[in-house]
ROMI-281833 format. One line per 3 residues: number of its first residue (from 1); their letters; for each residue x negated, y, z negated of C-alpha. Coordinates in Angstrom, 3 decimals. Layout:
BEGIN
NUM	a	X:Y:Z ~ ... .
//
This chain:
BEGIN
1	mts	101.174:122.450:19.196 ~ 99.513:124.808:16.903 ~ 95.838:125.329:16.405 .
4	qti	95.986:123.916:12.965 ~ 97.429:120.765:14.296 ~ 94.749:120.591:16.938 .
7	vli	92.086:121.197:14.283 ~ 93.617:118.519:12.117 ~ 93.696:116.095:14.985 .
10	ifl	90.108:116.909:15.809 ~ 89.168:116.564:12.177 ~ 90.927:113.217:11.946 .
13	tvg	89.366:112.091:15.198 ~ 85.924:113.106:13.998 ~ 86.524:111.422:10.660 .
16	sli	87.710:108.329:12.409 ~ 84.680:108.366:14.616 ~ 82.448:108.880:11.592 .
19	sig	84.157:106.032:9.771 ~ 83.864:103.821:12.751 ~ 80.212:104.824:13.180 .
22	yfi	79.547:104.220:9.513 ~ 81.261:100.869:9.735 ~ 79.284:99.964:12.818 .
25	iqq	76.053:101.095:11.152 ~ 76.864:99.020:8.074 ~ 77.636:96.028:10.229 .
28	ikr	74.394:96.552:12.094 ~ 72.486:96.809:8.800 ~ 74.210:93.705:7.488 .
31	sqk	73.493:91.928:10.732 ~ 69.838:93.005:10.570 ~ 69.648:91.951:6.932 .
34	ted	71.128:88.555:7.779 ~ 68.785:88.219:10.723 ~ 65.859:89.201:8.504 .
37	tvl	66.927:86.641:5.945 ~ 67.307:83.939:8.593 ~ 64.001:84.993:10.077 .
40	mew	62.335:84.812:6.688 ~ 63.843:81.397:6.036 ~ 62.745:80.261:9.463 .
43	lke	59.297:81.665:8.853 ~ 59.156:79.908:5.490 ~ 60.238:76.669:7.122 .
46	mkg	57.723:77.209:9.888 ~ 55.040:77.921:7.288 ~ 55.932:74.755:5.367 .
49	sve	55.990:72.727:8.588 ~ 52.709:74.229:9.660 ~ 51.194:73.474:6.250 .
52	knt	52.526:69.925:6.415 ~ 51.230:69.505:9.964 ~ 47.942:71.013:8.846 .
55	evm	47.701:68.516:5.991 ~ 48.613:65.659:8.327 ~ 46.068:66.862:10.868 .
58	erq	43.452:67.242:8.127 ~ 44.161:63.713:6.940 ~ 44.047:62.437:10.480 .
61	lkd	40.859:64.349:11.138 ~ 39.399:63.028:7.876 ~ 40.395:59.474:8.789 .
64	qrt	39.020:59.920:12.263 ~ 35.825:61.421:10.860 ~ 35.496:58.492:8.416 .
67	sme	36.166:56.040:11.225 ~ 33.680:57.827:13.450 ~ 31.092:57.798:10.684 .
70	eqm	31.628:54.068:10.147 ~ 31.416:53.450:13.868 ~ 28.282:55.562:14.074 .
73	knq	26.820:53.706:11.102 ~ 27.657:50.347:12.684 ~ 26.192:51.523:15.956 .
76	rdt	23.065:52.746:14.160 ~ 22.771:49.387:12.338 ~ 23.340:47.504:15.573 .
79	lsq	20.861:49.731:17.383 ~ 18.371:49.229:14.548 ~ 18.801:45.460:14.716 .
82	qtk	18.472:45.486:18.473 ~ 15.413:47.702:18.202 ~ 13.933:45.337:15.607 .
85	fis	14.796:42.341:17.771 ~ 13.296:44.014:20.836 ~ 10.219:44.906:18.798 .
88	erl	9.853:41.305:17.638 ~ 10.333:40.064:21.182 ~ 7.763:42.552:22.389 .
91	eks	5.340:41.372:19.705 ~ 5.971:37.774:20.700 ~ 5.584:38.747:24.325 .
94	sdv	2.328:40.436:23.440 ~ 1.164:37.268:21.696 ~ 2.222:35.190:24.696 .
97	ire	0.468:37.595:27.032 ~ -2.686:37.437:24.907 ~ -2.476:33.644:24.875 .
100	vqk	-1.944:33.598:28.629 ~ -4.908:35.927:29.022 ~ -6.991:33.565:26.908 .
103	qlg	-5.842:30.642:29.013 ~ -6.529:32.588:32.166 ~ -9.949:33.336:30.771 .
106	giq	-10.386:29.630:30.083 ~ -9.192:28.813:33.587 ~ -11.611:31.352:34.992 .
109	efg	-14.392:29.833:32.910 ~ -13.279:26.387:34.078 ~ -13.301:27.655:37.656 .
112	tdm	-16.783:29.058:37.074 ~ -17.874:25.736:35.569 ~ -16.384:23.861:38.514 .
115	kdl	-18.163:26.210:40.863 ~ -21.398:25.618:38.972 ~ -20.740:21.865:39.089 .
118	sni	-20.110:22.135:42.819 ~ -23.413:23.964:43.192 ~ -25.096:21.252:41.156 .
121	lks	-23.592:18.533:43.324 ~ -24.967:20.255:46.408 ~ -28.472:19.401:45.267 .
124	pkl	-29.264:15.686:45.828 ~ -31.741:15.643:42.963 ~ -29.395:17.234:40.457 .
127	rgg	-26.524:15.066:41.708 ~ -28.644:11.983:41.173 ~ -29.437:13.101:37.629 .
130	lge	-25.736:13.575:36.981 ~ -24.995:10.053:38.227 ~ -27.714:8.656:35.951 .
133	qfl	-26.207:10.480:32.974 ~ -22.792:8.990:33.726 ~ -24.406:5.558:33.857 .
136	yei	-26.155:6.061:30.510 ~ -22.896:7.108:28.833 ~ -21.079:4.002:30.078 .
139	len	-23.854:1.730:28.850 ~ -23.930:3.481:25.471 ~ -20.176:3.142:25.056 .
142	flp	-19.860:-0.549:25.930 ~ -23.091:-2.304:25.032 ~ -25.281:-2.564:21.922 .
145	kdl	-28.564:-0.719:22.280 ~ -30.620:-3.918:22.224 ~ -28.834:-5.227:25.331 .
148	ykt	-29.907:-2.480:27.732 ~ -32.723:-0.054:28.429 ~ -32.825:3.098:30.542 .
151	qyk	-35.674:4.064:32.896 ~ -37.083:0.539:32.822 ~ -40.501:0.388:34.479 .
154	fkd	-41.783:-2.605:36.408 ~ -45.389:-3.563:36.829 ~ -45.697:-1.776:40.163 .
157	gna	-44.668:1.487:38.503 ~ -41.157:1.696:39.941 ~ -38.612:2.805:37.361 .
160	cda	-35.051:1.534:37.516 ~ -32.317:3.766:36.088 ~ -31.192:1.023:33.684 .
163	vvf	-31.402:-2.723:33.080 ~ -29.217:-5.116:31.089 ~ -30.823:-8.033:29.238 .
166	tdr	-29.072:-11.407:29.531 ~ -30.057:-15.056:28.969 ~ -30.241:-15.590:32.714 .
169	gii	-32.523:-12.624:33.288 ~ -32.701:-8.854:33.588 ~ -29.957:-7.197:35.643 .
172	pid	-31.220:-3.988:37.337 ~ -28.721:-1.131:37.711 ~ -29.621:1.866:39.852 .
175	skf	-27.427:4.928:40.428 ~ -26.974:6.291:43.948 ~ -24.876:9.291:44.927 .
178	pme	-24.580:9.397:48.781 ~ -22.418:12.500:49.088 ~ -23.712:14.775:51.870 .
181	nfk	-22.579:12.847:54.897 ~ -19.533:11.470:53.065 ~ -18.354:15.021:52.366 .
184	ami	-19.085:16.013:55.962 ~ -17.124:12.967:57.146 ~ -13.971:13.736:55.143 .
187	tae	-14.052:17.462:56.018 ~ -14.639:16.955:59.746 ~ -11.909:18.418:61.929 .
190	tqa	-12.042:15.942:64.817 ~ -12.110:12.170:64.916 ~ -15.321:12.193:66.925 .
193	erd	-17.083:14.213:64.238 ~ -15.723:11.898:61.520 ~ -17.007:8.844:63.376 .
196	rfk	-20.407:10.443:63.845 ~ -20.765:11.425:60.182 ~ -19.508:8.018:59.057 .
199	kvf	-22.267:6.296:60.988 ~ -24.836:8.492:59.269 ~ -23.141:7.861:55.921 .
202	vsd	-23.209:4.079:56.430 ~ -26.868:4.292:57.415 ~ -27.671:6.231:54.212 .
205	vkk	-25.884:3.638:52.066 ~ -27.718:0.774:53.773 ~ -31.026:2.516:53.049 .
208	rie	-30.098:2.804:49.365 ~ -29.120:-0.879:49.283 ~ -32.382:-1.867:50.924 .
211	eis	-34.318:0.319:48.475 ~ -32.702:-1.283:45.402 ~ -33.127:-4.812:46.796 .
214	sky	-36.805:-4.378:47.579 ~ -37.785:-2.445:44.433 ~ -35.835:-4.008:41.593 .
217	ilp	-35.001:-7.616:42.468 ~ -38.203:-9.164:41.115 ~ -37.694:-12.733:39.838 .
220	eek	-41.367:-12.919:38.876 ~ -40.621:-10.218:36.318 ~ -37.576:-12.123:35.011 .
223	ttd	-34.944:-10.199:36.931 ~ -31.843:-11.918:38.245 ~ -31.349:-12.600:41.936 .
226	qai	-28.876:-9.722:42.096 ~ -28.919:-6.030:41.283 ~ -26.166:-3.450:40.865 .
229	myv	-25.863:-0.268:42.895 ~ -23.830:2.135:40.758 ~ -21.785:4.663:42.774 .
232	pse	-20.581:7.392:40.345 ~ -17.713:8.461:42.624 ~ -14.522:6.369:42.928 .
235	nvy	-13.746:7.963:46.300 ~ -17.109:6.999:47.751 ~ -16.823:3.495:46.274 .
238	yel	-13.345:3.042:47.780 ~ -14.585:4.175:51.169 ~ -17.487:1.698:51.020 .
241	vvn	-15.550:-1.323:49.743 ~ -12.187:-0.904:51.481 ~ -12.820:1.040:54.673 .
244	tpe	-16.331:-0.150:55.511 ~ -16.526:-3.979:55.734 ~ -20.044:-3.913:57.163 .
247	iee	-21.362:-2.353:53.933 ~ -19.877:-5.170:51.877 ~ -21.471:-7.783:54.136 .
250	ysk	-24.806:-5.990:54.115 ~ -24.835:-5.667:50.336 ~ -24.050:-9.373:49.923 .
253	akn	-26.892:-10.239:52.274 ~ -29.233:-8.112:50.158 ~ -27.860:-9.491:46.837 .
256	iil	-26.590:-6.074:45.824 ~ -23.301:-5.581:43.977 ~ -21.561:-2.237:44.440 .
259	asp	-19.945:-0.836:41.300 ~ -17.908:2.264:40.529 ~ -17.380:3.655:36.995 .
262	ntl	-14.292:1.468:36.518 ~ -15.740:-1.748:37.939 ~ -18.990:-1.272:36.020 .
265	tyf	-16.983:-0.851:32.814 ~ -15.185:-4.172:33.414 ~ -18.472:-5.853:34.269 .
268	lkv	-20.084:-4.640:31.038 ~ -17.069:-5.827:29.019 ~ -17.459:-9.304:30.511 .
271	llv	-21.181:-9.260:29.669 ~ -20.376:-8.202:26.099 ~ -17.890:-11.054:25.662 .
274	ayq	-20.424:-13.532:27.072 ~ -23.073:-12.136:24.716 ~ -20.797:-12.502:21.723 .
277	qhe	-19.948:-16.091:22.686 ~ -23.627:-16.870:23.087 ~ -24.407:-15.388:19.693 .
280	lqk	-21.597:-17.417:18.209 ~ -22.944:-20.624:19.751 ~ -26.484:-19.761:18.706 .
283	had	-25.426:-19.361:15.097 ~ -22.902:-22.202:15.148 ~ -25.090:-24.436:12.916 .
286	kil	-25.475:-21.705:10.326 ~ -21.766:-21.028:10.476 ~ -20.941:-24.740:10.011 .
289	ksl	-23.322:-24.982:7.056 ~ -21.780:-21.891:5.550 ~ -18.328:-23.390:6.045 .
292	agi	-19.464:-26.623:4.361 ~ -20.737:-24.627:1.377 ~ -17.467:-22.689:1.287 .
295	kvd	-15.600:-26.024:1.337 ~ -17.564:-27.284:-1.692 ~ -16.895:-24.046:-3.535 .
298	aqk	-13.244:-24.311:-2.622 ~ -13.078:-27.859:-4.027 ~ -14.677:-26.718:-7.287 .
301	fne	-12.289:-23.817:-7.452 ~ -9.401:-26.242:-6.889 ~ -10.579:-28.424:-9.764 .
304	eld	-10.819:-25.409:-12.036 ~ -7.327:-24.392:-10.972 ~ -6.068:-27.886:-11.902 .
307	vlg	-7.659:-27.599:-15.368 ~ -6.194:-24.157:-15.803 ~ -2.830:-25.478:-14.681 .
310	rhi	-2.936:-28.247:-17.255 ~ -3.836:-25.761:-19.974 ~ -1.002:-23.533:-18.924 .
313	snt	1.395:-26.511:-18.879 ~ 0.328:-27.590:-22.389 ~ 0.627:-24.027:-23.614 .
316	yks	4.103:-23.819:-22.097 ~ 5.142:-27.045:-23.791 ~ 3.751:-25.830:-27.153 .
319	mdg	5.518:-22.535:-26.669 ~ 8.752:-24.352:-25.887 ~ 8.416:-26.460:-29.110 .
322	vkn	7.741:-23.357:-31.215 ~ 10.699:-21.634:-29.622 ~ 12.991:-24.587:-30.453 .
325	kft	11.783:-24.661:-34.072 ~ 12.353:-20.909:-34.356 ~ 15.852:-21.344:-32.948 .
328	rlf	16.678:-24.017:-35.517 ~ 15.230:-21.862:-38.322 ~ 17.239:-18.885:-37.181 .
331	gki	20.370:-21.069:-37.151 ~ 19.764:-22.152:-40.741 ~ 19.352:-18.514:-41.798 .
334	ekv	22.666:-17.655:-40.179 ~ 24.392:-20.564:-41.953 ~ 23.026:-19.425:-45.325 .
337	qai	24.249:-15.908:-44.680 ~ 27.695:-17.286:-43.788 ~ 28.224:-18.942:-47.244 .
340	epe	30.622:-16.831:-49.372 ~ 29.957:-16.530:-53.146 ~ 32.486:-18.308:-55.426 .
343	kek	34.963:-16.089:-57.152 ~ 34.477:-15.817:-60.976 ~ 37.218:-17.456:-63.039 .
346	pll	38.845:-15.289:-65.697 ~ 37.969:-16.107:-69.333 ~ 41.588:-16.370:-70.290 .
349	e	44.203:-17.737:-68.115 .
//
C-alpha cells in the first residue's frame, strides 16, 4: 500500500468522521431545538394553567372574603343586638335593683317604725294611749257622733275613755292594755315561770275589772248595770276568754264584759241596728202620715192618668177616622188618574 493510498484512506476516514460528527451535531441541535420547543410549549401550558389556577384561586379568595365579610357583618350585627339586649337587661336590672333598694329602705323604715312601736308599747302610759286611740277609731267608724262621747266625766271627776248612749242608759267603755306580765308569761322558758307570771297577769286583769266596775257603773248617773273592758290585743283577749275561765267568771260577777277589737265591732253594729230600729219606731207615725199623703197624691195622679188616657184614646180614634178618610180620598185620586182619555174620531170616515 502506497502512501497516497494511506493518505486517501486517512482523508476519507477523517471526512467520514467529520460527516458523522456534523450529522451528530445537527441531530443534537435538532434535538435541542425540539426540546426547547416542547419546553416552551410546556412552559406556555404551565403559564396558562397557572394563570387559570390563579384566577380560580382569586375567585375563591374573593368568594371566601365576601363570605367572611358577610359572616363578620352578621356576627357584628348579632354582637350588637346581644350588646343592646344585655344593655337593656342591665338597665332593667338597675331599675329592679333601685326598686329593691327602695323597698329595702321601706322595710328598714318599717323595721324602725316597728322598733319605735315596740318601744312605745313598753311604756304602760303610752300603750294605754294607743289602746284609747284604737277605741276612738272603732267608735268613729261604726257609730254616729251623737251616739257616743270620748273622755266622759262623771260627777266624781273620774273620766271614762268612752261611753255609748242608748235608751236603756249609758254604756261605759274603758280601754285596758295589760301587757307586761302577759309578755313575760308567753316568753318564759319554763312552765314554772309561765305559771308564776300568769298568776300575776290574772291579778292585774282582776284589778282592772274591779277598777272599771267601781268607777264607771253608776246607775244614779244613768249608766247601765254593765260596762265594757276593751282589750286592744286579740292575743290577750283570747288568753283571758279561752284559757282563763276564772277571769270570765270574775268579770260576770262584776258586770264587766270583755271585748276585743273584733267583738267590740260586732257589738257596736248590733247597737247601731237597734238604734235604727228605734228611730224607725219613733218616727213610725210621721212615716204613716207621709205614706197616707203619698197615697192621696197617687190617687189624684191615677185620676189624671185616666183623663189623659181618655184624651189619648179619643185622639187616636179621631186620627184613625182622618186616616180612613184620607185613604178613601187617595183611592179616588188614583181612580181618576186611571181613566184614559177618549180617542178623537176622524172628521171623515
